[in-house]
LUMLUMPA-903157 format. One line per 10 residues: their letters; for each residue y, z, x of C-alpha. Coordinates in Angstrom, 2 decimals. Each point is the difference from the previous one (the first is absolute). Example, Ala and Ser with C-alpha at 12.3 -4.5 7.8 and 13.67 -1.06 7.14 Angstrom:
BEGIN
AS) -4.50/7.80/12.30  3.44/-0.66/1.37
***
This chain:
BEGIN
MKKLGLNPYL) 9.30/25.75/0.97  -2.16/-3.13/0.03  1.00/-2.96/-2.13  -2.39/-1.36/-2.60  -2.04/-2.94/1.26  0.27/-2.82/-2.54  -1.30/-3.55/-0.26  1.81/-2.11/0.95  0.78/2.33/2.89  3.38/-1.58/0.86
PYWENVPDGE) 2.99/-0.06/-2.39  -0.35/-2.49/-2.85  2.71/-2.28/1.41  -1.91/-0.50/3.28  -2.62/-2.74/0.24  -2.10/0.37/3.16  -3.48/-1.45/-0.59  -2.73/-0.81/2.55  0.47/3.52/1.32  -1.50/0.95/3.36
PHLFDGRVYI) 0.23/3.79/0.46  0.00/1.51/3.49  0.33/3.60/1.16  2.39/0.29/2.96  1.24/3.37/1.29  -0.65/1.92/-3.19  1.41/-2.56/-2.44  -1.68/-2.72/-2.05  1.89/-3.29/0.39  -0.51/-2.83/-2.46
YGSHDKAGSG) 0.39/-3.59/1.19  -0.22/-2.81/-2.52  1.57/-3.17/-1.24  3.07/0.28/-2.24  0.23/-1.46/-3.49  3.05/-0.27/-2.21  -0.27/1.27/-3.57  -0.14/-2.85/-2.49  -0.40/-2.66/2.68  -2.10/-3.13/-0.38
AFCVEDYVCW) -1.32/0.11/3.59  -1.75/2.43/2.32  1.65/1.87/2.87  3.57/-1.26/-0.28  1.64/3.02/1.70  0.09/1.23/3.61  -2.36/2.72/1.24  0.90/3.60/-0.78  -1.84/3.18/0.87  -0.57/3.29/-1.82
SAPAEDLGNW) -1.61/3.17/1.31  -1.16/3.39/-1.26  -1.00/3.23/1.76  -3.76/0.42/0.25  0.21/3.31/-1.82  2.12/-1.35/-2.90  -1.12/-3.47/-1.08  2.29/-0.06/-3.03  3.13/0.23/2.16  0.67/-3.56/1.16
RYEGVIYKKC) 3.03/-0.82/2.15  1.62/-3.41/0.29  0.09/-1.04/3.68  2.02/-3.17/-0.61  -0.44/-3.64/0.90  -2.18/-0.25/3.11  -0.27/-3.78/0.42  1.67/-3.08/-1.48  -1.48/-3.42/-0.60  2.87/-1.58/1.93
QDPINGASYD) -1.23/1.75/3.18  -2.96/-2.37/0.35  0.65/-3.17/2.06  -1.68/-2.12/-2.70  2.93/1.07/-2.20  2.55/-0.85/2.66  0.16/3.04/2.31  0.54/-0.76/3.69  -3.15/-0.48/2.09  -0.19/-1.21/3.59
KEIPEYDDAF) -3.47/-1.54/-0.27  -1.51/-2.74/-2.11  -0.83/1.07/-3.56  -3.71/-0.63/-0.71  -0.80/-2.72/-2.50  -0.05/1.51/-3.49  -0.82/-1.12/-3.54  2.91/-0.88/-2.27  -1.90/-1.32/-3.01  1.42/2.66/-2.33
STGAAHLLYA) 3.54/0.01/1.39  2.82/0.06/-2.55  2.72/-0.57/2.55  0.99/3.67/-0.11  -1.01/2.62/2.56  -3.73/0.65/0.19  -0.98/3.31/-1.63  -1.43/3.11/1.63  -3.53/0.48/-1.32  -2.21/3.09/0.34
PDVAKGPDGR) 0.36/1.77/3.39  -1.75/2.72/1.98  1.12/2.37/2.77  -1.77/1.77/2.86  1.02/2.19/2.89  -0.73/-2.04/3.13  -1.40/1.11/3.36  3.57/0.38/1.33  0.98/2.41/-2.80  2.19/-2.51/-1.81
YYLYYSLDFT) -0.57/-1.20/-3.56  -1.05/-3.57/-0.72  0.62/-1.77/-3.31  -2.24/-2.99/-0.81  0.81/-2.44/-2.77  -0.30/-3.56/-1.21  2.90/-1.98/-1.41  -1.57/-1.09/-3.30  -2.37/-2.96/0.56  1.12/-1.08/3.47
NIISVAVCDT) -3.47/0.73/1.48  1.61/2.01/2.81  0.02/3.73/0.65  3.07/1.51/1.65  0.55/3.41/1.53  3.10/2.21/0.26  0.37/3.27/1.89  1.90/3.29/-0.29  0.11/3.31/1.85  -0.35/2.00/-3.23
PAGNYEFLDF) -2.15/-0.48/-3.13  2.92/-0.85/-2.29  2.84/-1.19/2.21  1.42/-3.48/0.45  -2.86/-2.25/1.04  0.78/-2.93/2.29  -1.94/-3.26/0.21  -2.38/0.02/2.96  -2.05/-3.21/-0.15  -2.52/-2.09/-1.87
VTREDGSRPN) -3.70/0.84/0.19  -1.57/-2.74/2.12  -2.27/-0.56/2.97  1.64/0.11/3.41  0.53/-3.76/-0.10  1.84/0.24/-3.35  -2.88/-1.31/-2.13  -2.02/1.90/-2.59  -3.55/-0.48/-1.31  -0.35/-2.33/-2.97
VGRWFDPAIL) -2.38/2.40/-1.77  1.14/2.05/-2.98  3.39/0.03/-1.63  2.59/2.00/2.01  1.12/2.17/-2.90  0.07/3.68/-1.10  -0.36/1.57/3.46  -1.52/3.43/0.62  0.18/1.69/3.38  -2.12/2.70/1.68
CEEGGNYLYY) 0.90/1.43/3.41  -2.34/2.42/1.77  -1.34/0.68/3.48  -2.57/-2.77/-0.30  2.61/-2.67/-0.68  2.43/-1.55/-2.44  -1.56/-1.74/-2.99  1.83/-2.36/-2.35  -1.54/-0.95/-3.36  1.23/-2.81/-2.23
GFCPPARFPG) -1.10/-2.49/-2.63  0.45/-1.71/-3.36  -2.93/-1.59/-1.85  0.92/-1.79/-3.23  -2.81/-1.71/-1.93  1.83/-3.33/0.40  1.90/-1.42/2.96  3.77/0.18/-0.36  2.30/-2.53/1.74  -0.21/0.45/3.75
MEELDIPGSM) -3.48/1.55/-0.17  -2.07/-3.13/-0.52  -1.47/-0.05/3.52  0.06/3.75/0.63  -3.17/2.03/0.47  0.50/3.14/-2.16  -3.20/2.06/0.05  1.54/3.36/-0.96  1.88/2.90/1.54  0.34/-0.73/3.72
MVRLSDDMHT) 0.47/2.23/3.05  1.41/-0.76/3.45  0.78/2.33/2.89  3.51/0.21/1.43  1.10/0.88/3.52  2.17/3.07/0.54  3.11/-2.17/-0.39  -1.01/0.08/-3.70  0.43/-3.71/-0.66  -2.33/-1.93/2.34
IVSEPVCVAN) -3.45/-0.88/-1.41  -2.77/0.76/2.51  -3.13/-0.74/-2.08  -1.34/-2.55/-2.43  0.10/0.79/-3.74  -2.91/1.85/-1.59  -0.60/0.00/-3.76  -0.30/3.63/-1.08  -0.06/-0.42/-3.82  -1.31/-3.12/-1.73
GCDTAAGTSF) 2.16/-2.10/-2.30  -0.96/-2.51/-2.71  -1.32/-2.61/2.43  -2.33/2.37/1.86  -0.78/2.93/-2.33  -3.19/-1.37/-1.59  -3.01/1.98/1.17  2.14/2.75/1.57  1.01/3.47/-1.22  3.38/-1.55/-0.98
AEHPFFEASS) -1.55/-2.50/-2.43  1.25/1.66/-3.21  3.36/1.06/1.41  1.06/-2.64/2.56  2.98/0.65/2.25  3.18/-1.64/-1.31  2.91/1.59/1.91  1.64/3.32/0.98  -1.95/1.16/3.06  0.60/3.69/0.77
IRHYGEWYYL) -1.76/1.87/2.82  -0.57/3.71/0.70  -2.24/2.07/2.28  -1.20/3.36/-1.34  -2.76/1.94/1.68  -2.84/-2.27/1.04  0.96/-2.76/-2.42  2.47/-2.86/-0.10  1.23/-0.87/-3.50  1.18/-3.47/-0.99
VYSSLQGHEL) 1.82/0.13/-3.35  0.76/-3.37/-1.60  0.88/-1.75/-3.24  -2.95/-1.87/-1.45  -0.05/-3.32/-1.81  0.19/2.03/-3.22  3.58/0.86/1.03  0.54/3.31/-1.77  -2.35/2.00/2.21  0.14/1.48/3.48
CYGMAKTPEG) -3.45/-0.15/1.53  -1.23/1.31/3.33  -2.56/-0.58/2.68  -1.25/2.34/2.73  -1.06/-0.59/3.61  -0.68/2.03/3.14  2.26/-2.24/2.14  3.37/-1.70/-0.62  -1.65/-3.40/0.54  -2.49/0.68/-2.80
PFEYKGVIHS) -2.18/-1.22/-1.46  1.48/1.74/-3.04  -2.22/0.61/-3.00  1.43/-0.09/-3.51  -0.13/3.47/-1.57  1.89/-0.16/-3.27  3.30/0.12/-1.89  2.44/2.82/0.68  2.82/-0.88/-2.40  0.68/-2.43/-2.85
NGDIGYQGNE) 3.44/-0.27/-1.59  -1.76/-0.43/-3.34  -2.72/2.62/0.60  -2.58/-2.76/-0.39  -3.33/1.26/1.32  1.00/3.66/-0.05  -2.93/1.92/-1.52  -1.33/-3.27/-1.38  3.24/-0.97/-1.77  0.06/-3.72/-0.81
MAVNYTGNNH) 3.33/-0.18/-1.84  3.32/0.25/1.80  2.22/2.99/-0.77  3.01/-2.00/1.22  0.89/-3.63/0.48  -1.38/-0.66/3.47  1.42/-1.87/2.96  -0.44/-0.34/3.72  -0.54/3.12/2.10  0.58/0.91/3.64
GGLVQVGDDY) -0.02/3.31/1.81  -1.75/2.30/2.41  -1.41/3.43/0.73  1.70/2.94/1.68  -1.30/3.41/1.06  2.38/2.92/-0.50  -1.49/3.25/1.22  -3.48/0.22/-1.51  0.87/-2.35/-2.87  -0.19/-3.77/-0.35
YIFGHRHTHG) 2.08/-2.28/-2.22  -0.14/-3.65/-1.03  3.33/-1.81/-0.46  0.28/-3.12/-2.16  2.40/-1.41/-2.58  0.48/-0.75/-3.69  2.23/-2.46/-1.89  3.04/0.24/-2.27  1.94/-2.48/-2.18  -3.30/-1.60/-1.09
TAFSRQGVAE) 0.02/-2.28/3.04  -1.52/-0.05/3.49  3.29/0.27/1.87  1.39/3.50/-0.61  -2.56/2.29/1.61  0.16/3.74/0.63  -2.03/2.15/2.36  -2.60/2.41/-1.38  -2.36/2.37/1.78  -3.05/2.10/-0.83
KVVMKKDGTI) -1.97/2.68/1.80  -3.52/-1.10/0.92  -3.15/1.85/0.94  -1.76/-0.95/3.21  -3.67/0.91/-0.32  -2.15/1.31/2.84  -1.35/-3.48/0.69  3.58/-1.35/0.22  -0.06/-1.90/-3.29  2.89/0.24/-2.50
PQVEMTSCGL) -0.65/-0.11/-3.78  2.45/-1.92/-2.17  2.93/2.06/-1.32  1.90/-0.48/-3.23  3.69/-0.72/-0.42  2.05/3.05/-0.94  3.62/1.02/-0.52  -0.35/2.83/2.53  -1.66/-1.65/3.02  1.65/1.94/2.84
NGGPLPAKGE) 0.57/3.22/-1.94  -3.17/1.75/1.08  -0.91/0.60/-3.66  1.28/-0.57/-3.55  3.70/0.13/-0.84  1.20/3.01/-2.00  0.02/-1.02/-3.65  3.17/1.93/-0.75  2.66/-2.29/1.34  1.75/-3.34/-0.43
YPTYIACHLT) -1.50/-3.22/1.33  1.07/-3.66/0.07  -2.45/-2.34/-1.65  -0.03/-2.39/2.98  -2.60/2.33/1.56  -2.49/-1.18/-2.65  -3.37/-0.82/1.55  -1.43/-1.40/-3.23  1.81/-2.76/-1.89  -1.91/-2.13/-2.48
EKEREKVGTV) 0.55/-2.02/-3.13  -1.99/0.32/-3.22  -2.65/-2.58/0.90  -1.29/1.44/3.26  -1.92/-3.13/0.95  3.34/-1.83/0.32  1.24/2.34/2.73  -0.33/-2.41/2.90  2.07/-0.87/3.03  3.77/0.05/0.37
IMTGPDGGAL) 1.88/-3.30/-0.19  0.45/-2.07/3.19  1.05/-3.41/-1.33  1.54/-1.37/-3.15  -1.15/-2.99/-2.04  -0.10/-3.04/2.31  1.58/2.10/2.73  3.04/0.86/-2.11  1.53/3.34/-0.97  -2.33/3.00/-0.24
VLPEEMPYIT) -1.01/0.73/-3.59  -1.63/3.32/-0.90  -2.61/0.28/-2.75  1.55/1.14/-3.28  -2.18/3.12/-0.24  0.37/1.08/3.63  1.60/3.40/0.69  1.62/0.30/3.41  2.22/2.21/2.16  3.56/-1.21/0.52
EEPEKTGEKG) 3.57/1.31/0.22  3.51/-0.50/-1.37  3.52/1.01/1.11  0.85/3.65/-0.60  3.15/1.55/1.48  -1.48/3.48/0.33  -3.37/-1.14/1.31  -1.06/0.06/3.65  1.29/-3.19/1.64  1.63/-0.80/-3.35
IRPYVCNLRE) -3.21/-0.90/-1.82  -2.28/1.40/-2.69  -3.72/-0.80/0.49  -2.19/-0.10/-3.09  -3.18/-1.40/-1.52  0.87/-3.02/-2.09  -1.68/-1.69/-2.97  -2.47/2.63/-1.16  -1.37/-1.60/-3.15  -2.46/1.35/-2.54
GAVCGFKYLA) -3.13/1.17/1.80  1.61/0.03/3.45  -0.70/3.04/2.17  2.06/1.56/2.80  -1.96/2.63/1.95  0.53/2.60/2.74  -2.58/1.73/2.21  0.00/2.93/0.44  2.05/2.86/-1.50  -0.91/3.71/0.23
FDGDETKVIV) 0.51/1.85/-3.29  0.52/3.73/-0.52  -1.40/-0.30/-3.51  3.16/1.14/-1.80  1.91/-3.31/-0.05  1.26/-0.81/-3.50  2.42/-2.92/0.26  0.53/-3.32/1.76  3.43/-1.63/0.15  -0.15/-3.77/0.44
SVRGKGTIGI) 2.87/-2.34/0.90  -0.65/-3.17/-2.00  1.70/-3.04/-1.49  -1.12/-2.40/-2.72  -1.73/0.29/-3.35  -3.44/1.52/-0.31  -2.22/3.06/0.28  -1.27/1.52/3.24  -2.69/2.64/0.35  -1.49/2.10/2.79
CVDVPEGRIL) -3.62/0.70/0.86  -1.87/1.37/3.03  -3.03/-0.85/2.14  -0.75/-3.45/-1.49  2.37/-2.75/-1.22  -1.71/-0.14/-3.39  0.01/3.79/-0.45  1.13/2.00/-3.01  3.75/-0.19/-0.53  1.39/3.51/0.62
GSVTVDAKQW) 3.49/-0.85/-1.26  2.17/-3.01/-0.78  3.53/-1.03/-0.88  1.53/-3.01/-1.76  3.10/-1.58/1.55  2.56/-2.57/-1.15  2.60/-0.23/2.76  1.83/-2.86/1.64  1.17/2.32/2.79  -1.93/2.54/2.03
ENVDIMLDGE) -0.78/3.17/-1.93  -1.73/3.24/0.99  -2.34/1.01/-2.80  -2.51/2.83/-0.37  -3.73/-0.27/-0.45  -1.28/3.32/-1.35  -3.55/0.61/1.10  -2.78/0.69/-2.46  -1.30/3.20/1.55  0.00/0.99/3.66
LPLGSHAVYF) -0.88/-2.51/2.68  -3.15/0.82/1.96  0.31/2.11/3.13  -0.41/-1.62/3.41  0.30/-3.51/1.42  0.05/-2.91/-2.44  0.97/-3.64/-0.28  2.82/-0.54/-2.51  0.30/-3.20/-2.03  2.80/-1.20/-2.29
RVLEGVLDFA) -1.20/-2.53/-2.57  2.20/-2.15/-2.22  -1.37/0.28/-3.52  2.30/-2.64/-1.51  3.07/-2.04/0.89  1.47/-0.84/3.42  1.54/2.58/2.34  1.48/0.39/3.47  -0.79/3.31/1.72  2.06/1.50/2.87
KFEIR) -1.05/3.63/0.54  -1.71/3.01/-1.52  0.31/3.77/0.29  -2.69/2.52/-0.94  1.01/3.51/-1.05
***
């Protein structure tokens, strides 16, 4: 029996953002960076890998740690050659962190893992005989003489290996120069070819997607490349997925060759649903985004991530099925709670609230970006009205934690898309804490309240919402709206 495909698709306690999905030997493997829940920094953990059978994308298996930050010579691992000169402007004295990676099967049948240690401006490569085994450091990506072109920021690598060659994409294009970038030419997403040793550069860089400095007058003008290059080849088209300057969106360009020129085609995914069907207001607090496409059988999926804890640093992977039109273009898809399920979740069942794909406060125009810095660089401070997903210790919970939606104040909405109703459901049991009234509606967040319950509980309580008449048959979005007070919300069950 297939498992339900939820968003996030990995267990709540796992934080693998920047996900690059690849289909190898009948399984989808996800490679990404590795956050720590509640952290104040990106990517503090070592690389892990998860995989799922192509025919059951809700059934993810933990493959373990595949590579550690201490394996890179910049972090002290043994290396019998000279380490290339690297940037250390952002060094804290601790080990450099493993930022977003990518993996490809090389011409020799082995698997190659490309990554950048945070802002070192160097790309490294590790190798393994299997997709999710123990990768070993191979070398730094350089020319044969050990140098590398001073064009583009060597960051967020993406790798494509095919009969025509091995193509490495990279780049980071902030609107202002950070320390160490003052003299660097950063036109956009860059591409170089690699020899079959998978680390020697054999061509000069080519800009394949324009960034802030070069986007004016091009198809990328409204959505300049910022970071997160991701490359795929499907049919007659090459697809370059990237994170735009807007941050929350994954955009894409198309070209007939891996060298480009790529032409901007649109947004595939926004972690606030901004732009979806003309939507201008975020349905979640937004943050950075990074991911890629994968074909599984006749279907295509876009992988990205969303944020928890109200900050930028605890990210979880999400995925949605996309439609590839006859001309190769991909319309934007919305965020759902059932991305890899192949359809809506059965309404009759129990669900954790951390799968919410809609989370807003009363004043929708205040739903902005998650928090990255505190006042004057100090501790992170969340807005008073901001609802967010978090967790607390719980002996009986998976990994000893209880995830829940925190700080739902009057007017806040927690929504789930989509649930399939039989039409005879009569009751919803909600697990809540706090003092207030919570109601349920369908289809739109401001819809008619079909039932509500008032709670006054310092501890978690399961309380019933009796529905006012039968819920409509078929697939519907379900929204819980706080009518008064302040509540925390952990799970719900529909009967």
